[in-house]
C-alpha positions in Angstrom: 84.4 43.1 1.5 81.0 44.4 0.2 80.3 48.1 -0.8 77.4 50.2 0.5 75.9 49.5 -2.8 75.9 46.1 -2.5 74.2 46.3 0.6 71.2 48.1 -0.6 70.9 46.0 -3.5 70.7 42.7 -1.2 68.2 44.8 0.9 66.1 45.5 -2.1 65.9 41.7 -3.2 65.0 40.6 0.2 62.1 43.1 0.5 60.8 42.2 -3.0 57.1 40.4 -3.0 55.0 38.7 -5.6 54.3 40.1 -8.8 51.3 40.5 -10.3 51.3 37.8 -12.5 52.4 35.4 -9.6 49.5 36.7 -7.7 46.9 36.0 -10.4 48.5 32.5 -10.8 48.2 31.7 -7.2 44.3 33.2 -7.1 43.3 30.9 -10.1 44.8 27.8 -8.5 43.0 28.6 -5.3 39.8 29.3 -7.2 40.1 25.8 -9.1 40.7 24.1 -5.8 37.7 25.7 -4.1 35.5 25.2 -7.1 36.4 21.5 -7.3 36.1 20.8 -3.6 32.7 22.6 -3.7 31.7 20.5 -6.8 33.1 17.4 -4.9 30.8 18.6 -1.8 27.5 19.3 -3.8 28.0 16.1 -5.8 28.6 14.0 -2.5 25.4 15.8 -1.0 23.3 15.2 -4.1 24.3 11.5 -4.0 23.5 11.4 0.0 20.1 12.6 -0.9 19.4 10.4 -3.6 20.7 7.4 -1.7 18.6 8.5 1.3 15.2 8.8 -0.7 15.6 5.6 -2.3 16.1 3.9 0.9 12.9 5.6 2.3 11.3 4.3 -0.8 12.4 1.0 -0.2 11.6 1.2 3.5 7.9 2.2 2.7 7.6 -0.4 0.4 8.6 -3.1 2.9 6.4 -1.9 5.4 3.2 -1.4 3.3 3.8 -4.9 1.8 4.5 -6.4 5.3 1.2 -5.2 6.6 -0.7 -6.5 3.2 1.0 -9.9 3.3 0.1 -10.8 7.0 -3.5 -10.1 6.3 -3.4 -11.9 2.9 -1.7 -15.2 4.6 -4.5 -15.4 6.7 -7.4 -15.0 4.4 -9.9 -17.6 5.1 -8.6 -18.8 8.5 -11.6 -19.3 11.0 -10.5 -20.5 14.1 -10.3 -24.0 14.8 -12.5 -25.2 12.0 -10.3 -27.7 10.0 -12.3 -27.8 6.7 -14.6 -25.1 5.1 -18.3 -25.8 6.2 -20.7 -23.0 6.3 -20.5 -20.6 9.0 -23.7 -20.1 10.7 -24.9 -16.5 11.2 -23.2 -15.4 8.3 -24.2 -13.5 5.3 -25.2 -15.6 2.3 -24.4 -12.5 0.2 -23.7 -8.9 -0.2 -26.8 -6.7 -1.2 -29.1 -8.7 0.7 -31.0 -8.1 4.1 -28.5 -7.7 6.7 -27.5 -10.7 8.7 -29.1 -11.0 12.4 -25.6 -10.9 13.6 -24.7 -7.4 12.2 -27.8 -5.7 11.4 -27.2 -1.9 12.6 -26.4 1.0 10.1 -23.0 1.4 11.5 -21.8 -2.3 10.9 -23.1 -2.0 7.4 -21.9 1.5 6.4 -19.3 0.0 3.7 -22.1 -2.2 2.0 -24.9 -4.5 3.0 -23.0 -7.3 4.6 -19.7 -6.2 3.9 -18.8 -7.2 7.2 -20.7 -10.7 7.6 -20.0 -12.0 4.2 -17.2 -14.1 5.5 -17.4 -17.0 2.7 -16.0 -14.1 0.3 -12.8 -14.0 2.0 -10.9 -12.4 -0.7 -12.4 -9.6 -3.0 -11.0 -6.8 -4.8 -12.1 -3.8 -7.1 -10.2 -3.5 -10.6 -9.0 -0.2 -11.5 -11.9 1.5 -9.2 -12.9 2.2 -5.9 -16.1 0.5 -4.7 -15.6 -2.0 -1.9 -18.8 -3.7 -2.1 -19.6 -6.2 -4.4 -23.3 -5.0 -5.0 -22.3 -1.1 -4.7 -24.3 -0.5 -2.0 -21.6 1.1 0.0 -23.3 3.9 2.1 -22.0 7.6 2.4 -20.7 7.1 5.9 -17.9 4.7 4.9 -16.2 7.6 3.2 -16.7 10.3 6.0 -15.6 8.0 9.2 -14.0 9.6 12.4 -13.2 13.1 10.3 -11.6 11.3 7.2 -12.9 12.2 3.6 -12.2 9.3 1.3 -10.7 10.4 -1.9 -9.3 7.4 -3.5 -7.2 7.4 -6.5 -9.4 6.4 -9.2 -7.4 4.1 -11.1 -6.1 1.9 -8.3 -7.2 -1.3 -7.1 -8.8 -2.1 -3.6 -8.2 -5.4 -1.8 -10.5 -7.0 0.8 -9.3 -9.7 3.2 -11.5 -11.7 5.7 -10.5 -13.9 8.2 -10.4 -14.5 12.1 -7.9 -12.7 14.3 -4.7 -14.8 14.8 -4.9 -14.9 18.5 -8.0 -16.1 20.6 -10.0 -13.1 22.3 -12.5 -12.8 25.0 -16.0 -12.7 24.2 -16.9 -9.1 23.7 -20.4 -7.5 23.4 -20.8 -5.4 20.5 -17.9 -7.1 18.6 -18.4 -9.4 15.3 -16.4 -12.3 16.5 -16.3 -16.1 15.3 -16.6 -19.0 17.7 -15.7 -22.2 16.6 -15.0 -25.9 17.1 -13.3 -28.5 15.0 -16.2 -29.4 13.5 -18.5 -26.1 13.3 -18.5 -22.1 13.7 -20.6 -19.3 14.1 -20.8 -15.8 14.1 -21.5 -13.9 17.4 -21.7 -10.1 18.3 -23.1 -10.9 21.9 -19.7 -12.3 23.4 -21.6 -15.7 24.1 -20.7 -18.7 22.2 -24.0 -20.8 21.6 -22.1 -24.0 20.2 -22.1 -26.8 22.6 -19.0 -27.9 24.2 -18.6 -31.9 24.1 -15.4 -33.1 25.3 -12.8 -33.6 24.1 -13.8 -30.6 21.5 -13.2 -27.2 22.8 -14.3 -23.9 21.6 -12.5 -20.8 20.9 -13.4 -17.1 20.1 -11.8 -15.0 17.7 -12.4 -11.4 16.5 -13.4 -11.3 12.8 -10.9 -8.9 10.6 -12.2 -7.3 7.6 -9.6 -4.9 5.9 -10.3 -3.2 2.7 -7.0 -1.8 1.4 -7.2 1.2 -1.2 -4.9 4.3 -2.3 -5.8 7.8 -1.1 -4.9 10.8 -2.9 -3.8 12.4 0.3 -2.1 11.6 3.4 -2.5 13.0 6.9 1.5 14.2 6.6 0.7 15.9 3.4 -2.3 16.8 1.3 -1.8 15.8 -2.3 0.8 13.1 -1.0 -0.9 9.6 -2.0 -0.9 6.9 0.6 -2.3 3.5 1.4 -5.4 3.4 3.7 -7.6 0.8 4.7 -11.2 0.2 6.1 -11.1 -1.7 9.2 -13.7 -3.6 10.9 -13.9 -2.6 14.8 -16.2 -1.9 17.6 -16.8 1.6 19.4 -18.6 1.9 22.3 -19.8 -1.5 22.1 -21.2 -1.1 18.5 -19.9 -2.9 15.4 -18.7 -0.1 13.1 -15.6 1.0 10.7 -12.5 3.0 11.2 -10.4 4.2 8.4 -6.7 3.8 9.1 -3.6 5.1 7.1 -1.1 2.6 6.8 1.9 4.4 5.2 2.3 7.8 3.1 4.0 7.7 0.0 1.9 5.0 -1.9 1.0 6.3 -5.4 -0.7 3.0 -7.0 -2.0 -0.5 -5.9 -2.8 -3.3 -8.5 -3.9 -6.5 -7.5 -3.6 -10.0 -9.3 -5.2 -13.3 -8.4 -3.3 -16.6 -8.8 -5.9 -19.0 -9.8 -6.0 -22.9 -9.6 -8.9 -23.2 -12.2 -10.2 -26.8 -11.4 -6.9 -28.7 -11.1 -6.9 -29.0 -7.7 -3.4 -28.9 -7.3 -3.3 -25.7 -5.0 -1.1 -24.0 -7.5 -1.5 -20.7 -9.4 -1.7 -21.6 -13.1 -1.8 -17.9 -14.0 -2.5 -14.6 -12.6 -5.7 -12.5 -13.5 -7.1 -9.2 -12.6 -10.1 -8.8 -10.2 -12.3 -8.7 -12.8 -11.6 -11.7 -15.0 -14.4 -13.8 -15.8 -12.6 -17.0 -14.8 -13.1 -15.8 -10.8 -16.9 -16.4 -11.3 -16.4 -20.2 -12.2 -17.4 -22.6 -9.3 -14.2 -24.5 -9.9 -11.9 -21.6 -9.7 -9.6 -21.5 -6.5 -7.8 -18.4 -5.7 -4.5 -19.7 -4.3 -2.4 -16.9 -4.4 -2.4 -12.9 -4.7 0.3 -10.6 -6.3 0.4 -7.0 -5.0 2.0 -4.2 -7.1 2.9 -1.1 -5.5 4.0 2.1 -6.7 5.9 4.2 -4.1 6.5 7.9 -4.6 9.0 10.3 -2.8 7.4 12.7 -0.4 9.3 15.7 -1.9 10.1 16.5 -5.3 13.7 16.8 -6.4 15.2 19.7 -8.4 16.5 18.6 -11.7 15.2 15.3 -11.8 12.7 14.0 -14.1 11.0 10.6 -13.8 11.2 9.5 -17.4 10.7 5.6 -16.8 7.5 4.2 -18.4 6.0 1.8 -15.8 4.2 -1.2 -17.2 2.7 -3.8 -14.4 -0.3 -5.6 -13.7 -2.7 -4.6 -16.2 -1.3 -1.5 -17.2 0.4 -1.9 -20.7 2.0 0.5 -22.9 -0.1 -0.9 -25.8 -3.0 0.7 -24.2 -1.0 4.1 -24.1 1.0 6.0 -21.8 -0.5 8.5 -18.9 0.6 10.6 -16.0 -2.9 10.8 -14.6 -3.9 7.8 -12.4 -7.3 9.6 -11.5 -9.2 9.3 -14.6 -11.0 6.1 -15.4 -10.1 6.4 -19.3 -6.4 6.0 -18.4 -7.4 2.9 -16.0 -4.8 0.4 -18.2 -2.5 2.6 -19.4 1.3 2.3 -18.7 2.3 5.1 -16.2 4.8 7.7 -17.5 5.0 10.8 -14.9 7.3 12.5 -17.0 4.0 13.5 -19.3 2.9 15.9 -16.4 2.4 19.2 -17.8 2.7 21.0 -14.2 5.7 23.3 -14.1 8.1 23.8 -11.2 8.8 21.6 -8.6 5.1 21.0 -8.0 4.7 18.5 -10.9 4.7 14.7 -10.2 7.6 14.3 -12.7 10.0 15.4 -10.0 9.3 12.8 -7.7 11.6 9.6 -7.4 9.4 6.2 -7.2 10.0 2.5 -6.9 7.7 -0.2 -8.4 7.6 -3.2 -6.3 5.7 -6.5 -6.3 5.1 -9.6 -4.0 3.4 -12.9 -4.6 1.9 -14.0 -1.5 0.8 -17.6 -1.2 -2.6 -18.5 0.8 -2.5 -20.8 3.5 -5.9 -21.5 4.1 -7.4 -22.7 0.7 -9.7 -25.6 0.8 -10.3 -28.2 -2.0 -13.3 -30.3 -2.5 
C-alpha cells in the first residue's frame, strides 16, 4: 500500500519535462537536418538550372546549325539544269556595273551585284564583316527595316546562293531563275524568255541569297549576341534585302571550306579559311563547308567562371588568348572568357558556353 509521500513522488516524475541539455541536443539535431535538407534542395536546384542552361545551349546550337546546313546543302542548285553552263543575265562579277536583271539601288544595297552574282555560290569573310567581294556594300545594307548592324568584329560571314527548293510562280519584282535541262536565265519580270521545246519543260524558282553573320545584339536583349542573315527578298514589287535574326545566343561563327585541289574526286582533301590562297586557284573546288559556332547562355550565372580556353578553326592558342571578339588584332587568338575584367555578373566570364561544329557536304558540285 503506497503512502501519500510515494504518490507525490510518482506525480512529480510524471510531470517532469525535458532538461536544458536534452532540448539543446534536439535543437541541434533539428538544425542539422534542416540545414542538410536545405543544402540538398539548393544543390538540386543548381544542378537543375545548369542542366536547363546546357539543354538550351544545345537547342540553340542545333537550330542554328540546321538553318545553315539546309542552305549550304542546296548551294549551286539551279533548278532543272543538270550541269553548270553559264546562267544568262547573271552578273559577271561583283563591283561591276549592275546586271540589268537587278539594276536598282535596293537590289544592290549589300554590294554591287551581290544578288546577281550567282556563279559565286559560296563566299565568306574571314574574321571580319564585309559581305561584298569588292567592299562596295552600301550603308543601307546595315540599316534595313529598323535594324542597325553591329557585327561581332572577328566573326566570319558566310554567303550562300542557290535556287529555291520548290518552284515558284513568276512574280514581277522578284529575282528568279527560269531553267530548262540545258539552259537557265535570271529574270525579274515574272516572264521566262526561254523557249519551250517538247519534251523539255521550264521551271521558275526564286533566287536565294543568304549572308550569315554574328551580331553583337539581339532583339531579345541588348548585348546578347545572335546569329543574323541578310536575305534577298521582294518588298512592294521591288528586289531588296531584309535583316533577319535567326537565333539569339550565338557569340561567334567561324567558317572553313573543304577543298578538292584539282583531284576531281569531289572529296575534301583539307579544310582552309575563307582567305586561303588555294581558293583562288581555278582548279580548286569547294566541296564541303565546316561551320563552328560558339553558343552562349543568355544570363550569367553567379559563382560560375568560364575558364576554358576555346581553340577552333583559325583561333589558335599559339597566337595568344583573348576575351574580346570585337577587336581586329585578336582575330586569330584563342578565346578565354575568364580574362574578361568586367566585375560582377555583367562580365562574359560568368556565362556558360557550348562550342559546336558541323561539316556539310555540298550536293551540287560540278566537275569539269
